[in-house]
C-alpha positions in Angstrom: 4.0 -10.0 -30.8 0.0 -9.3 -30.0 -0.8 -9.1 -26.1 -2.3 -12.4 -26.0 0.8 -14.0 -27.3 3.0 -12.1 -25.0 0.7 -13.0 -21.6 1.0 -16.9 -23.0 4.4 -16.6 -23.7 5.0 -14.8 -20.1 2.9 -17.8 -18.4 4.9 -20.9 -20.3 8.3 -18.9 -19.3 7.4 -18.8 -15.5 6.2 -22.8 -15.6 9.5 -23.4 -17.7 11.4 -21.5 -14.8 9.9 -23.0 -12.2 8.7 -26.2 -12.8 11.3 -29.1 -11.9 9.4 -31.4 -14.4 7.1 -30.3 -17.1 6.5 -33.8 -18.1 5.4 -35.2 -14.5 1.7 -35.4 -14.4 1.7 -37.3 -10.9 -1.3 -35.5 -8.9 0.3 -34.3 -5.7 0.0 -35.7 -2.5 -2.8 -34.8 0.1 -1.7 -32.2 2.5 0.0 -33.8 5.3 -0.5 -31.9 9.1 2.1 -29.3 9.8 5.0 -30.9 11.6 7.7 -29.1 13.5 10.1 -31.5 11.6 9.0 -30.6 8.2 10.3 -27.7 6.7 7.3 -25.6 5.2 8.4 -23.3 1.9 6.5 -20.2 1.3 6.7 -18.0 -1.7 5.8 -14.4 0.0 5.5 -11.0 -2.1 7.0 -8.0 -0.5 9.7 -9.7 1.6 12.5 -7.0 2.5 15.1 -6.3 -0.5 18.1 -7.4 0.3 19.9 -4.9 -1.4 18.5 -1.8 0.4 20.3 0.0 2.8 17.6 2.4 4.0 16.4 2.2 7.4 13.0 0.8 6.2 14.8 -1.8 4.7 16.9 -2.5 7.8 13.6 -2.4 10.0 11.6 -5.1 7.7 14.6 -7.3 7.7 14.8 -7.0 11.4 11.8 -8.0 11.6 11.9 -10.8 9.2 14.6 -12.5 11.3 12.7 -12.5 14.4 10.0 -14.6 12.7 12.6 -16.3 11.2 14.6 -17.1 14.4 10.7 -18.2 16.1 9.7 -20.3 13.7 12.5 -22.4 12.4 10.3 -24.5 10.5 9.1 -22.0 7.8 11.3 -21.4 4.7 10.5 -18.1 3.3 11.8 -17.3 0.0 11.0 -13.9 -2.3 8.5 -14.2 -5.0 9.9 -13.4 -7.9 8.6 -13.2 -11.7 10.4 -12.7 -15.1 10.0 -8.8 -15.9 7.8 -8.9 -19.3 6.4 -5.5 -19.3 7.5 -2.5 -17.0 4.2 -1.1 -17.3 1.8 -3.9 -16.1 4.1 -6.3 -14.3 3.6 -5.4 -11.3 0.0 -6.2 -11.4 0.0 -9.1 -14.0 3.1 -11.2 -12.6 1.1 -12.7 -9.8 -2.0 -13.7 -12.0 0.6 -15.0 -14.5 2.4 -17.0 -11.2 -1.0 -18.6 -10.3 -1.9 -19.3 -14.1 1.6 -21.4 -14.3 1.1 -22.8 -11.1 3.7 -21.1 -8.9 1.7 -18.6 -7.1 2.6 -16.9 -3.8 1.5 -17.9 -0.8 1.4 -14.2 0.9 0.4 -12.0 -1.5 0.4 -8.6 -1.4 -3.0 -6.5 -2.0 -3.5 -3.2 -2.1 -7.0 -1.4 -2.0 -7.4 -1.7 -6.0 -6.2 -5.2 -6.3 -8.3 -6.2 -3.3 -12.0 -6.4 -5.5 -10.5 -8.3 -8.3 -8.6 -11.1 -5.7 -11.7 -11.3 -3.6 -13.7 -12.0 -6.6 -11.5 -14.4 -8.8 -11.2 -16.4 -5.2 -8.1 -16.2 -4.7 -7.6 -14.8 -0.9 -8.4 -17.2 1.9 -10.3 -15.9 4.9 -8.3 -14.5 7.5 -10.3 -14.8 10.4 -10.6 -18.9 9.9 -6.9 -19.1 9.9 -5.9 -16.6 12.8 -8.6 -18.7 14.7 -6.7 -22.0 14.0 -3.6 -20.6 14.8 -4.7 -19.4 18.1 -6.7 -22.0 18.7 -6.6 -23.9 22.2 -7.6 -27.2 20.2 -5.2 -28.6 18.3 -7.2 -30.7 15.5 -8.0 -27.3 13.8 -4.8 -27.5 12.6 -4.1 -30.8 11.0 -5.3 -32.7 8.4 -6.3 -35.9 7.3 -5.2 -38.4 4.6 -7.2 -36.5 2.1 -6.0 -32.9 2.8 -9.0 -31.7 4.4 -8.9 -30.0 8.0 -10.0 -32.9 11.1 -12.0 -29.8 12.9 -13.0 -25.9 12.7 -12.9 -23.5 15.0 -15.8 -22.5 16.8 -17.8 -19.4 15.8 -16.8 -17.9 19.4 -13.1 -18.2 18.3 -13.4 -17.0 14.8 -15.4 -13.9 16.3 -12.7 -13.7 18.8 -9.9 -13.4 16.1 -12.2 -10.8 14.2 -12.0 -8.8 17.2 -8.2 -9.0 17.4 -7.7 -8.3 13.4 -9.8 -5.2 14.0 -8.0 -3.6 16.6 -4.8 -3.7 14.3 -6.7 -2.0 11.5 -7.3 1.4 11.1 -11.4 2.2 11.4 -11.5 4.1 7.9 -9.8 0.7 6.4 -12.0 -1.8 8.1 -14.8 -1.7 5.3 -12.2 -2.8 2.4 -11.0 -5.6 4.6 -14.0 -7.1 6.0 -16.5 -7.6 3.4 -18.4 -9.5 1.4 -17.1 -11.7 -1.4 -18.6 -9.7 -4.1 -19.2 -13.1 -6.1 -21.5 -14.6 -4.0 -19.1 -17.8 -4.0 -18.5 -17.3 -0.3 -21.4 -16.4 2.1 -21.1 -13.6 4.6 -18.7 -11.1 5.4 -14.8 -11.9 5.6 -11.7 -10.6 6.7 -9.4 -10.9 3.1 -6.1 -9.3 4.2 -4.3 -7.5 6.8 -2.6 -4.0 6.3 1.2 -3.7 7.2 1.4 0.0 6.1 -1.1 2.5 6.2 -0.5 5.2 3.2 -2.4 8.5 3.4 -2.1 11.5 0.3 -0.3 14.7 1.6 0.9 17.5 0.4 4.9 17.9 0.3 7.0 21.2 -0.7 10.1 22.2 -1.1 11.2 24.6 1.6 14.7 25.7 -0.1 12.1 27.0 -3.2 9.5 28.4 -1.0 12.5 30.4 0.3 13.4 31.6 -3.0 9.9 32.7 -4.2 9.5 34.6 -1.2 7.3 32.2 0.5 7.5 31.5 4.1 8.9 27.8 4.3 7.0 27.3 7.7 3.6 28.1 6.2 2.5 25.8 3.5 -0.8 27.1 1.6 -4.1 26.6 3.5 -6.8 26.4 0.8 -7.3 26.1 -2.9 -6.9 30.3 -3.3 -3.5 30.1 -1.8 -2.5 27.0 -3.1 -3.1 28.5 -6.9 -1.1 31.8 -5.7 1.8 29.6 -4.4 1.9 27.5 -7.2 2.2 30.7 -9.7 5.3 32.0 -7.7 7.0 28.7 -7.7 6.4 28.5 -11.9 9.8 30.1 -13.3 9.9 28.4 -16.7 13.5 29.5 -17.8 14.6 27.6 -14.8 12.1 24.6 -15.9 10.9 24.8 -12.3 7.1 24.3 -11.6 4.7 24.6 -9.1 3.1 21.5 -8.9 3.9 18.1 -10.7 1.4 15.5 -11.3 2.4 12.1 -12.4 0.8 12.2 -16.1 -0.3 8.3 -16.5 -2.3 8.4 -13.2 -3.6 11.9 -13.7 -7.0 10.7 -12.2 -5.5 9.6 -8.8 -3.3 12.2 -8.9 -6.2 15.0 -8.9 -8.6 13.1 -7.2 -8.3 14.8 -3.9 -9.3 18.1 -5.3 -12.9 16.3 -6.3 -13.2 14.4 -2.8 -12.6 17.5 -1.1 -15.1 19.8 -2.7 -17.8 16.9 -2.0 -17.8 15.4 -5.4 -18.1 11.3 -5.8 -16.6 9.8 -8.4 -18.6 6.7 -8.3 -21.1 5.2 -5.8 -22.8 1.9 -4.9 -26.7 1.7 -5.6 -28.9 -0.1 -3.5 -28.3 -3.2 -5.8 -25.1 -3.2 -5.0 -24.2 -1.8 -8.8 -21.3 0.8 -9.0 -22.2 4.0 -11.0 -20.3 6.8 -12.1 -21.9 9.7 -10.3 -19.5 12.7 -11.4 -21.4 14.8 -13.3 -22.0 17.1 -10.5 -21.4 20.7 -10.4 -18.9 20.0 -7.2 -17.0 17.9 -9.8 -17.5 20.6 -12.1 -15.8 23.1 -9.8 -13.0 20.6 -9.0 -12.3 20.1 -12.7 -12.1 23.8 -13.7 -9.4 24.4 -10.3 -7.4 21.5 -12.1 -7.3 23.4 -15.1 -6.8 26.5 -13.6 -3.4 24.9 -12.0 -2.5 23.1 -15.5 -3.1 25.6 -18.2 -4.8 28.5 -17.1 -2.3 31.8 -18.3 -1.4 34.4 -15.9 1.2 37.2 -16.2 4.2 38.1 -14.6 6.7 40.6 -15.3 4.8 42.0 -18.9 5.2 38.2 -19.8 2.3 35.3 -20.0 2.9 32.1 -18.4 0.8 29.2 -19.5 -0.3 27.0 -16.1 1.7 26.2 -12.9 2.2 22.3 -13.3 4.6 19.4 -14.8 2.9 16.6 -16.0 5.3 14.2 -15.7 5.8 10.8 -17.6 8.0 9.0 -15.3 7.9 8.9 -11.5 7.7 12.6 -10.0 10.6 11.9 -8.1 13.1 12.4 -10.7 11.8 16.2 -11.2 11.4 16.5 -7.8 15.0 15.6 -6.3 16.4 18.1 -9.2 14.6 21.0 -7.5 12.0 21.2 -10.6 8.9 21.0 -8.4 8.0 23.4 -5.8 4.9 21.0 -4.4 3.6 17.5 -5.1 0.8 15.3 -3.8 2.0 11.9 -2.4 1.4 9.1 -0.2 3.0 9.6 3.2 4.5 6.4 4.2 7.7 5.3 6.3 9.9 4.7 3.4 9.2 8.2 1.9 9.3 9.9 5.9 12.6 7.8 6.2 14.3 9.2 3.3 13.2 12.7 3.1 15.5 15.9 5.3 12.8 17.7 7.5 14.8 21.2 7.0 14.2 20.7 3.1 11.2 18.9 2.7 7.5 20.2 4.5 4.5 18.4 4.9 1.3 19.5 5.0 -2.7 18.5 4.7 -4.2 19.1 1.2 -5.5 22.6 1.2 -9.1 23.6 2.0 -11.8 23.6 -0.9 -13.7 27.2 -1.2 -16.6 24.7 1.1 -14.0 24.8 3.6 -13.4 20.8 3.6 -10.9 19.0 2.7 -10.4 15.0 1.7 -7.4 13.0 1.1 -7.1 9.1 0.3 -6.4 6.8 2.6 -4.9 3.4 1.4 -3.0 0.7 2.4 -0.2 -1.9 1.8 -2.0 -5.4 2.8 -0.9 -9.2 2.7 -3.4 -12.0 2.4 -3.4 -15.8 2.0 -3.7 -18.1 -1.2 -6.3 -20.0 -1.3 -4.7 -22.2 -3.3 -2.3 -22.8 -0.6 -1.6 -25.9 1.2 -3.2 -26.3 4.4 0.2 -26.2 6.0 1.1 -22.8 4.0 -1.7 -21.4 4.6 -1.0 -21.8 8.8 2.4 -20.4 8.2 1.4 -17.7 5.9 -1.2 -16.2 8.9 1.4 -17.0 11.2 3.8 -14.6 9.1 1.5 -11.9 8.1 -0.1 -11.8 12.2 3.7 -11.6 13.1 5.0 -9.2 11.0 1.7 -6.9 12.2 2.2 -7.3 15.7 3.1 -5.2 18.4 6.4 -7.1 18.6 7.0 -6.3 15.4 6.6 -2.7 15.9 8.5 -2.5 18.4 11.7 -4.2 16.4 10.8 -1.6 13.9 10.6 1.2 16.3 13.8 0.7 18.0 15.5 -0.1 14.7 14.7 3.0 13.8 15.7 5.3 17.2 19.0 2.8 16.8 19.5 4.1 13.5 19.5 7.4 14.6 15.7 7.9 12.5 13.9 8.6 15.6 12.4 11.7 14.4 10.5 10.5 11.1 8.8 7.2 13.7 5.4 7.8 14.6 4.9 9.6 17.6 2.2 7.2 19.0 5.0 4.6 18.6 7.6 6.4 20.3 5.1 6.6 23.3 4.5 3.3 23.4 7.6 1.4 23.3 9.3 4.3 25.5 11.1 6.7 23.7 9.2 9.6 25.1 12.7 11.6 24.9 12.6 11.9 21.3 9.4 13.6 20.7 10.2 17.2 21.3 12.5 16.2 17.9 9.6 15.2 15.6 8.7 18.3 13.5 4.8 19.5 14.1 4.1 19.3 10.6 4.9 15.3 11.0 3.0 14.8 14.3 0.4 16.5 12.9 
């Protein structure tokens, strides 16, 4: 079956599984004004998985319960799609659901998806929705018989909303979240989504393998020269052990930190707003040469030649990592990862310095936005949900859940201070605090 046929079949399957009556062509009635006596049904991506029992999932469920208790008129259900292809369903699922008429009202967005979603008009400007939620004028939350808003928030209310959203966003992420619609359909800059999780790439290393190789488990490699030296000492082919692990299908992502740390750029936007590849530089060539040295350069040990230090793995790196086959890896730091690792076994460090004495690490985020094709009532409810799960109250609930569950040491020191858990700060590993 061709790819096109598979996509068409998947879309038809979605409609068949989710539409109550395929033959009913009656147009939907205009959206009524939100009413406390009516239940608003929302399909949301990234709701906490009920089958998971790690502390991150427990904390997310605690936040969800608090929202449901505060908004009894909102019925949240997880967005699910048939698993058509394990390699593409992560991206294609929401697109097929939109085509099938059963989109998620709360959409998961990351940096990579954001341009596509904005260009396709899938996301509703968040600053206007938050202004509607917070406005003292109830008419901005009401619709007429035709499903149109009775009134719009004032410009002052919208600007206040933008400031409130910006206060929740790390400064490096703001240009991604607040920007123009590249298609030009919607004029001006807008807030398209709000981040729920901040991600940064760091160096993770196995302290037990460092110790076995005669390396100090409390002193990770500081620069590229040490990184290569450590990787070679950690590589033991007869044990199927490697100094470094890279995820093969995304090698460009896995190695990008070496390019940016050395001052190289991959793409740049010109004055006309067009993106161009700019990696044909000496800085990029030097970074690529270092990557080749890690992956393929022969070196000698005990009279034998060993070719490279790196396992380029075709599947998830946590498989060889958990088996003790990898000494180091570059990976996102997030709440889920931190809550599932043992600080006595796993060390965390910044990415190594380039020969220029500089380092650069990717910042990314998991974000939520509101699907623009939702009804007015759904848009307001979705905005309330996103505003709640990114609020201080949600952070307080998550922090308390972590501390009560004995996971205070993997909680952000900033949050421990903010919510009165100063006594736990001394238990947080120094490298995690840094």
